[in-house]
DRENROVEX-758180 format. One record per residue (C-alpha): x negated, y, z negated; residue in three letters. Coordinates in nm, 3 decimals, padded with zeros to 5 digits. Layout:
@u X, v Y, w Z, rest ALA
...
This chain:
@u 01.101, v 00.577, w -02.760, rest GLN
@u 00.900, v 00.513, w -02.443, rest VAL
@u 00.614, v 00.266, w -02.411, rest GLN
@u 00.370, v 00.305, w -02.125, rest LEU
@u 00.126, v 00.055, w -01.974, rest VAL
@u -00.119, v 00.156, w -01.702, rest GLU
@u -00.278, v -00.077, w -01.448, rest SER
@u -00.457, v -00.064, w -01.115, rest GLY
@u -00.790, v 00.075, w -01.221, rest GLY
@u -01.115, v -00.072, w -01.100, rest GLY
@u -01.434, v -00.010, w -00.908, rest LEU
@u -01.417, v 00.156, w -00.566, rest VAL
@u -01.668, v 00.319, w -00.335, rest GLN
@u -01.661, v 00.690, w -00.269, rest ALA
@u -01.412, v 00.771, w 00.004, rest GLY
@u -01.197, v 00.472, w -00.082, rest GLY
@u -00.856, v 00.445, w -00.245, rest SER
@u -00.698, v 00.325, w -00.566, rest LEU
@u -00.336, v 00.304, w -00.671, rest ARG
@u -00.262, v 00.335, w -01.040, rest LEU
@u 00.066, v 00.213, w -01.182, rest THR
@u 00.238, v 00.310, w -01.506, rest CYS
@u 00.513, v 00.076, w -01.623, rest ALA
@u 00.750, v 00.229, w -01.875, rest ALA
@u 00.998, v 00.077, w -02.114, rest SER
@u 01.276, v 00.269, w -02.278, rest GLY
@u 01.612, v 00.400, w -02.172, rest ARG
@u 01.505, v 00.763, w -02.153, rest THR
@u 01.236, v 00.712, w -01.887, rest PHE
@u 01.455, v 00.839, w -01.606, rest GLY
@u 01.523, v 01.166, w -01.786, rest SER
@u 01.162, v 01.258, w -01.848, rest LYS
@u 00.896, v 01.424, w -01.639, rest ALA
@u 00.582, v 01.210, w -01.621, rest MET
@u 00.217, v 01.295, w -01.595, rest GLY
@u -00.128, v 01.154, w -01.537, rest TRP
@u -00.434, v 01.272, w -01.725, rest PHE
@u -00.794, v 01.155, w -01.717, rest ARG
@u -01.095, v 01.159, w -01.943, rest GLN
@u -01.451, v 01.122, w -01.817, rest ALA
@u -01.736, v 01.020, w -02.047, rest PRO
@u -01.840, v 01.310, w -02.267, rest GLY
@u -01.558, v 01.533, w -02.144, rest LYS
@u -01.219, v 01.636, w -02.271, rest GLU
@u -00.904, v 01.483, w -02.133, rest ARG
@u -00.771, v 01.683, w -01.838, rest GLU
@u -00.448, v 01.710, w -01.644, rest PHE
@u -00.432, v 01.537, w -01.306, rest VAL
@u -00.073, v 01.539, w -01.183, rest ALA
@u 00.289, v 01.545, w -01.296, rest ALA
@u 00.631, v 01.473, w -01.151, rest ILE
@u 00.980, v 01.585, w -01.252, rest SER
@u 01.249, v 01.342, w -01.368, rest TRP
@u 01.397, v 01.310, w -01.019, rest SER
@u 01.069, v 01.317, w -00.829, rest GLY
@u 01.179, v 01.636, w -00.659, rest GLY
@u 00.895, v 01.844, w -00.801, rest ALA
@u 00.529, v 01.758, w -00.834, rest THR
@u 00.229, v 01.942, w -00.973, rest TRP
@u -00.143, v 01.877, w -00.923, rest TYR
@u -00.475, v 01.989, w -01.059, rest ALA
@u -00.673, v 02.181, w -00.799, rest ASP
@u -00.947, v 01.919, w -00.813, rest SER
@u -00.717, v 01.645, w -00.677, rest VAL
@u -00.475, v 01.841, w -00.461, rest LYS
@u -00.459, v 01.696, w -00.111, rest GLY
@u -00.621, v 01.367, w -00.220, rest ARG
@u -00.393, v 01.228, w -00.493, rest PHE
@u -00.019, v 01.171, w -00.477, rest THR
@u 00.210, v 01.112, w -00.773, rest ILE
@u 00.542, v 00.934, w -00.723, rest SER
@u 00.801, v 00.748, w -00.927, rest ARG
@u 01.065, v 00.480, w -00.893, rest ASP
@u 01.324, v 00.526, w -01.166, rest ASN
@u 01.497, v 00.199, w -01.074, rest ALA
@u 01.173, v 00.020, w -01.164, rest LYS
@u 01.074, v 00.248, w -01.454, rest ASN
@u 00.741, v 00.305, w -01.281, rest THR
@u 00.515, v 00.596, w -01.197, rest VAL
@u 00.232, v 00.576, w -00.945, rest TYR
@u -00.083, v 00.769, w -00.874, rest LEU
@u -00.219, v 00.711, w -00.524, rest GLN
@u -00.583, v 00.818, w -00.516, rest MET
@u -00.732, v 00.865, w -00.170, rest ASN
@u -01.072, v 00.998, w -00.071, rest GLY
@u -01.204, v 00.933, w -00.420, rest VAL
@u -01.529, v 01.090, w -00.537, rest LYS
@u -01.775, v 00.988, w -00.809, rest PRO
@u -01.644, v 01.275, w -01.020, rest GLU
@u -01.304, v 01.103, w -01.026, rest ASP
@u -01.456, v 00.836, w -01.250, rest THR
@u -01.260, v 00.839, w -01.576, rest ALA
@u -01.007, v 00.662, w -01.792, rest VAL
@u -00.666, v 00.753, w -01.652, rest TYR
@u -00.371, v 00.794, w -01.886, rest TYR
@u -00.002, v 00.798, w -01.812, rest CYS
@u 00.218, v 01.021, w -02.029, rest ALA
@u 00.589, v 01.088, w -02.074, rest ALA
@u 00.681, v 01.454, w -02.111, rest ALA
@u 00.916, v 01.608, w -02.366, rest ARG
@u 01.129, v 01.764, w -02.091, rest ALA
@u 01.272, v 01.655, w -01.759, rest SER
@u 01.155, v 01.952, w -01.557, rest TYR
@u 00.917, v 02.244, w -01.586, rest TYR
@u 00.907, v 02.587, w -01.427, rest ILE
@u 00.528, v 02.597, w -01.456, rest GLN
@u 00.276, v 02.317, w -01.424, rest THR
@u 00.302, v 02.095, w -01.734, rest PRO
@u -00.072, v 02.064, w -01.773, rest SER
@u -00.099, v 02.085, w -02.150, rest GLY
@u -00.121, v 01.771, w -02.359, rest GLU
@u 00.132, v 01.913, w -02.603, rest ASN
@u 00.395, v 01.892, w -02.328, rest GLU
@u 00.382, v 01.513, w -02.358, rest TYR
@u 00.504, v 01.292, w -02.641, rest GLU
@u 00.422, v 00.937, w -02.530, rest TYR
@u 00.091, v 00.808, w -02.397, rest TRP
@u -00.039, v 00.484, w -02.253, rest GLY
@u -00.367, v 00.319, w -02.346, rest GLN
@u -00.538, v 00.410, w -02.021, rest GLY
@u -00.698, v 00.232, w -01.727, rest THR
@u -01.058, v 00.276, w -01.613, rest GLN
@u -01.128, v 00.395, w -01.260, rest ALA
@u -01.490, v 00.398, w -01.147, rest THR
@u -01.609, v 00.547, w -00.819, rest VAL
@u -01.954, v 00.452, w -00.695, rest SER
@u -02.155, v 00.675, w -00.465, rest SER
């Protein structure tokens, strides 16, 4: 069992930065790939980024590639999403998720790849 709690959301101007944090509890955290998803008002939840169990592999949605960076600290049971150069279209509730596997050959962008989810944190980008 893994419990996830996101934090770090807030209001930021376009072009600014936010750093989201996902604190995990549970002994299996270090063996799982982790991901971030987001859901904008009126839209379906979409994949943002993922990271393998060791941090050695990362995957990104095309819409955030080059602007967002996912990282993890297994000693602290924490995953981060550094969001730079944010745009109004990045406004959404951001969710942290723990994957079923530790590593993927292809981008783990499907929600069914993940078995534990946090409650989400709101990030709002003003123009």
